[in-house]
C-alpha positions in Angstrom: 99.9 113.1 123.0 100.3 116.2 120.8 101.2 115.0 117.2 102.5 117.1 114.4 101.6 115.9 110.8 103.4 117.5 107.9 101.3 116.8 104.8 98.2 116.5 106.9 95.8 117.7 104.1 96.5 114.8 101.7 94.3 111.7 101.6 96.7 109.8 103.9 97.3 112.7 106.3 93.6 113.5 106.5 92.6 109.9 107.3 95.5 109.5 109.8 94.5 112.8 111.5 90.9 111.7 112.0 92.1 108.3 113.2 94.4 109.8 115.9 91.8 112.4 117.0 89.3 109.6 117.7 91.9 108.1 120.0 92.3 111.2 122.1 95.4 112.7 120.6 95.8 116.4 119.7 96.9 117.2 116.1 98.7 120.0 114.5 98.8 119.5 110.7 100.3 121.4 107.8 99.3 121.4 104.2 98.8 123.5 101.0 95.0 123.5 101.0 93.2 126.7 101.9 91.4 125.0 104.8 90.9 121.5 106.3 87.6 119.6 107.0 88.8 118.7 110.5 89.4 122.3 111.5 86.1 122.5 113.5 87.5 120.0 115.9 89.0 121.9 118.9 91.8 119.3 119.2 92.9 119.9 115.6 95.0 122.9 114.4 95.7 123.5 110.7 98.6 125.5 109.4 98.5 126.4 105.7 102.1 126.8 104.6 104.9 125.6 102.2 107.1 123.3 104.3 109.8 123.2 101.7 110.7 126.7 103.1 111.7 127.7 106.6 108.9 129.5 108.5 106.9 130.0 111.6 105.3 126.6 111.1 108.5 125.1 112.5 107.7 126.6 115.9 104.8 124.2 116.3 107.3 121.3 116.6 108.2 122.6 120.1 104.8 121.7 121.4 104.7 118.1 120.1 105.9 114.7 121.3 105.5 112.9 117.9 106.2 114.2 114.4 105.0 112.5 111.3 106.2 113.6 107.8 103.9 112.7 104.9 104.8 115.5 102.4 105.7 115.0 98.8 104.3 115.8 95.3 102.3 112.9 93.9 104.1 110.5 91.5 100.9 109.5 89.8 101.3 111.7 86.7 103.6 112.1 83.7 107.1 113.1 84.8 108.8 115.9 83.0 112.3 116.9 84.0 110.8 119.9 85.8 108.2 117.7 87.7 110.9 115.2 88.7 112.7 118.1 90.4 109.5 118.9 92.2 109.1 115.3 93.4 112.6 115.4 94.9 112.4 118.9 96.2 109.1 118.5 98.0 110.2 115.5 99.9 113.8 116.3 100.8 113.5 120.0 101.7 110.5 119.5 104.0 112.3 116.6 105.7 115.5 118.7 106.2 113.5 121.6 107.6 111.7 119.3 110.1 114.9 117.6 111.2 116.7 121.0 111.6 113.8 122.4 113.7 113.3 119.4 116.0 113.9 120.4 119.6 116.7 118.3 121.2 115.2 115.3 123.1 111.7 116.8 123.4 110.3 115.0 120.4 110.3 111.3 121.3 109.5 110.0 117.8 109.9 111.2 114.2 108.1 109.0 111.6 109.1 110.1 108.1 107.5 108.6 105.0 109.4 106.9 102.2 108.3 104.3 99.7 109.0 100.7 98.6 110.2 102.4 95.5 113.4 102.6 97.5 114.2 99.0 96.3 113.7 99.7 92.6 112.7 96.8 90.3 113.6 93.6 92.1 111.6 91.0 90.2 110.6 88.0 92.4 113.1 88.7 95.2 111.5 89.0 98.7 112.3 92.5 100.0 112.6 92.9 103.8 113.8 96.2 105.3 117.4 95.1 104.9 117.2 94.8 101.1 119.5 97.0 99.1 118.5 100.3 97.4 117.7 100.3 93.7 119.2 102.4 91.0 116.3 104.2 89.3 114.9 107.7 89.9 112.5 106.9 92.7 115.2 104.7 94.5 117.6 107.6 94.5 114.9 110.1 95.7 113.9 107.7 98.5 117.5 107.2 99.5 118.1 110.9 99.9 114.7 111.4 101.5 115.5 108.8 104.2 119.0 110.2 104.8 117.5 113.6 105.4 115.2 112.1 108.0 117.8 110.0 109.7 119.7 113.2 110.5 117.1 113.7 113.2 118.9 111.0 115.3 121.4 113.8 116.2 118.5 115.3 118.2 118.2 112.2 120.4 115.0 111.4 118.6 113.8 107.9 117.6 113.5 107.9 113.8 111.2 105.5 111.9 111.2 105.5 108.1 107.8 104.2 106.9 108.3 102.8 103.4 104.8 102.9 102.0 103.6 100.4 99.5 100.5 101.3 97.4 98.0 102.5 100.0 94.5 101.3 99.2 91.6 103.7 100.2 88.3 104.8 98.7 89.4 108.4 99.4 92.3 108.7 97.0 95.4 107.1 95.6 95.5 104.1 93.3 92.0 102.9 94.0 90.4 106.3 93.3 91.9 106.1 89.8 91.4 102.4 89.1 87.8 102.0 90.2 86.3 104.4 87.6 88.4 102.7 84.8 87.1 99.3 85.8 83.5 100.5 86.1 83.9 101.7 82.5 84.8 98.2 81.4 88.4 99.4 80.6 90.3 97.7 83.4 93.0 95.1 83.0 96.6 94.1 83.9 99.5 96.5 83.2 102.1 94.9 81.0 102.2 91.2 81.5 100.8 91.6 85.0 103.6 89.6 86.6 105.1 92.5 88.6 104.6 92.3 92.4 102.2 94.8 93.8 103.1 95.8 97.5 99.9 97.1 99.0 98.4 98.1 102.3 94.9 99.0 103.4 94.6 102.5 104.8 93.1 101.2 108.1 96.2 99.1 108.6 98.4 102.0 107.9 96.8 104.1 110.6 96.9 101.2 113.1 100.5 100.4 112.3 101.5 104.0 112.9 99.8 104.0 116.3 101.5 100.6 117.0 104.9 102.2 116.3 104.1 104.9 118.9 103.8 102.2 121.6 106.9 100.1 120.5 110.1 102.1 121.2 112.1 99.1 120.0 111.1 99.8 116.4 113.4 102.2 114.6 114.9 102.7 111.1 113.1 101.6 108.0 109.8 99.7 108.3 107.9 98.3 105.3 104.3 99.5 105.3 102.8 96.8 103.2 100.6 93.7 103.5 102.4 90.5 104.5 100.8 88.9 101.4 101.8 91.0 98.3 100.1 90.1 95.1 101.0 90.3 91.4 99.4 93.1 89.3 97.2 90.6 87.4 95.8 89.2 90.7 94.9 92.7 91.9 93.1 93.4 88.7 91.2 90.1 88.8 90.1 90.8 92.4 89.0 94.3 91.6 87.1 93.3 88.6 85.3 90.6 90.5 84.3 93.0 93.3 82.9 95.4 90.7 81.3 92.7 88.6 83.3 93.8 85.6 85.7 92.0 83.2 89.5 92.6 83.4 90.6 91.7 79.9 91.9 95.0 78.5 95.6 94.6 79.1 97.8 97.7 78.7 101.0 96.7 76.9 104.3 97.9 78.4 105.3 99.9 75.3 102.0 101.8 75.5 102.5 102.7 79.2 106.0 103.9 78.4 104.8 105.9 75.4 102.0 107.6 77.3 103.6 108.0 80.7 107.3 108.1 79.9 109.5 107.2 82.9 106.6 106.9 85.2 105.3 104.0 83.0 108.4 102.0 84.0 107.5 102.6 87.7 104.1 101.0 87.1 105.9 98.0 85.6 108.4 97.7 88.4 108.2 94.7 90.8 108.6 95.0 94.5 107.8 91.9 96.6 108.0 93.8 99.9 107.3 92.1 103.2 106.7 94.0 106.5 109.2 91.9 108.5 109.6 94.4 111.4 105.9 94.8 111.9 105.4 91.1 111.9 108.3 90.3 114.2 107.0 92.9 116.7 103.5 91.4 116.8 101.5 93.8 114.7 98.2 92.2 113.5 96.8 93.2 110.1 93.1 93.6 109.8 93.4 93.3 106.0 96.2 90.9 105.1 94.5 89.5 101.9 93.9 91.7 98.9 90.4 90.3 98.3 89.2 91.4 101.7 90.7 94.8 101.3 89.2 95.4 97.9 85.7 94.2 98.9 85.9 96.6 101.9 86.9 99.6 99.8 84.4 98.9 97.0 81.6 98.3 99.6 82.3 101.6 101.4 82.5 103.5 98.2 79.1 102.2 97.1 77.6 103.2 100.5 79.0 106.8 100.3 78.1 107.3 96.6 
């Protein structure tokens, strides 16, 4: 198949592009980087562009059978009012532009990213895909983001909303920030550490995406998270053990809020998300337990260092 990936230069998009190329697919990817490390591959085409704006990049959709949307400014930084607008704009405008440009009935599948942040802070409640939307900033952004993607159903296209948990990888994201902190003997729980941490190994993310290609019965929101979520304190304990470091320096909630503002509340939010649709349709996780995922990531990082 020919697959279009918006946001193909990020750490998830780059991994997914490589994964799909190794399985014989042709990839057209967009991104903001000047170039892409996969460009030498003849089956890979890279378009540098701003997908929040209409442009010639939209013409590439006419040549693809599957479209994947991974775009969006990172949330892992301090949120000013200006940056919050960028978080929202980068997600919703790209999604609207893709949905508007999809050729009627030619694209069989549109997978658009969202986040388990859709649910907001839900304490110990188990969150399947039918759980209600939350009421904080990321919940509202995710709600609008998903609505923009679902508009593609008017093009007779199957739409899947991939609600990502925290994606664990040695290439970027949360692990890339946490491992150096723990190696420096500064790691520990955030707040009281009781908040649920919905996670997924990058390898399972790529496999689950390919699984969705082959299962037309799957549509609408799908939680991309491990079937065994853990609390923040368990994550930190497992990471510390894998790195042979202590995990005793707890960051109090008030410190997180003082340093990071509203984003600090997001790190303290609890989402006990379960991938009910993937489980019910028979997807098998390679990394369902956090200890196995962390050992794999730490081991691979040590080999590549």
